[in-house]
C-alpha positions in Angstrom: 186.4 111.5 185.4 184.5 110.2 188.4 181.3 110.0 189.3 180.0 112.7 192.5 176.4 111.1 192.4 173.9 109.9 190.7 170.0 109.3 191.7 167.6 107.6 190.1 163.8 107.8 189.8 160.7 105.5 189.1 158.8 106.8 185.4 156.1 105.7 185.3 154.8 105.3 181.9 151.6 104.2 180.0 153.4 101.8 177.3 149.8 101.6 175.3 150.3 105.3 174.0 152.5 107.2 176.2 149.3 109.5 177.3 147.6 109.6 180.9 145.0 107.3 182.3 141.7 109.2 183.6 138.7 107.7 185.1 136.6 105.1 186.1 137.5 101.4 185.5 134.9 100.4 183.1 133.6 97.3 184.3 134.5 98.2 188.3 132.2 101.1 190.1 134.8 102.0 192.3 138.3 102.2 191.2 139.2 105.7 189.7 142.6 105.6 187.5 145.1 109.5 187.6 148.2 106.9 185.9 150.4 106.4 183.2 151.6 110.6 183.4 154.8 109.6 181.2 156.7 112.2 183.0 154.0 114.4 182.8 152.4 114.3 186.0 153.5 117.3 187.5 152.5 119.8 184.4 149.0 117.6 184.3 148.2 116.6 187.7 146.3 120.0 189.1 143.6 118.9 185.4 143.7 115.0 186.6 142.9 115.8 190.2 140.6 118.0 190.1 138.7 115.7 187.2 138.6 112.4 189.6 137.7 114.5 192.2 134.1 115.8 189.8 133.3 112.2 188.8 133.7 111.4 192.1 131.5 113.9 193.5 128.9 114.5 190.4 129.9 111.2 188.4 131.0 112.9 185.2 133.4 115.8 184.7 132.2 119.5 184.5 135.6 121.9 184.7 137.2 120.0 182.2 136.4 117.4 179.1 138.8 114.3 180.1 137.3 111.4 178.2 139.9 111.6 175.8 142.5 110.2 178.7 139.8 107.1 180.0 140.3 104.1 180.5 137.6 102.2 177.6 140.1 103.8 175.1 142.9 101.1 175.9 140.2 98.4 175.8 139.1 100.2 172.5 141.9 99.5 171.0 141.9 103.5 170.4 145.2 105.1 171.3 145.5 109.0 172.0 147.9 110.1 169.4 149.4 114.0 170.1 149.4 115.6 167.2 152.1 118.4 168.0 154.8 117.8 170.3 157.2 120.8 171.0 
């Protein structure tokens, strides 16, 4: 068998708890995070984009509370563990 093609891509991963990191950095007032989706970016990016837009515009989440995936959980050593993985 001969290889006829290949693909390699960057797989962004949050090694802390394998979930997204969203929101404002707790020590920087102009640094927003929207990363670490661990392969779920296509599924979660519409909500993440809207949440970051709301944070920038209003200073808070209005549509969905995305605070469980905040950067602060890393500093506080509170991993977000998925209860159901399908």
